[in-house]
C-alpha positions in Angstrom: 56.0 -5.4 16.3 55.4 -2.0 17.7 57.9 0.8 17.0 60.8 0.7 19.5 60.4 -3.0 20.2 63.6 -5.1 20.1 64.4 -7.0 16.9 63.9 -10.7 17.3 67.1 -12.8 17.3 65.2 -15.8 16.0 61.6 -16.5 15.1 60.2 -19.9 16.3 56.8 -21.2 15.1 55.0 -23.3 17.8 51.7 -25.2 18.2 51.2 -24.5 21.9 50.4 -21.3 23.8 52.9 -22.1 26.6 56.6 -22.3 25.6 59.8 -22.8 27.5 62.8 -20.8 26.6 66.4 -21.2 27.9 68.2 -19.2 25.3 69.7 -22.4 23.8 73.5 -22.6 23.5 73.9 -24.7 26.7 75.9 -22.8 29.3 75.6 -19.6 27.2 71.8 -19.6 27.5 69.7 -18.1 30.3 67.5 -19.4 33.1 64.5 -21.3 31.7 61.4 -19.2 31.6 57.9 -20.2 30.6 56.1 -17.8 28.3 52.4 -17.6 27.5 51.2 -16.6 24.1 48.1 -14.6 24.7 47.4 -13.5 21.1 49.6 -14.6 18.3 53.2 -14.1 19.5 55.4 -13.5 22.6 59.1 -12.4 22.8 61.5 -13.8 25.4 62.6 -10.9 27.7 66.1 -12.5 28.0 67.2 -13.4 24.5 64.6 -11.8 22.2 63.5 -15.0 20.6 60.1 -14.5 19.1 57.6 -17.3 19.5 54.8 -17.2 16.9 51.7 -19.4 17.3 50.9 -21.4 14.1 47.6 -20.8 12.4 44.9 -23.1 13.9 47.1 -24.0 16.9 46.9 -23.3 20.5 43.2 -24.0 21.3 43.1 -24.2 25.0 41.6 -27.6 25.7 42.5 -29.3 28.9 44.6 -27.7 31.6 
């Protein structure tokens, strides 16, 4: 993470480049957003969850 970047609240390892985040916690969450992992990781701008692409995953085949 670059200097000055927010600290992740949670790190979630995923196998797909597109992830949906709603912050969890039901009514305490946030609007569902779809995030695209361009390189190896992406952070949710609402809740600072960090989604990390698993090694060997995320090959764009199909859509």
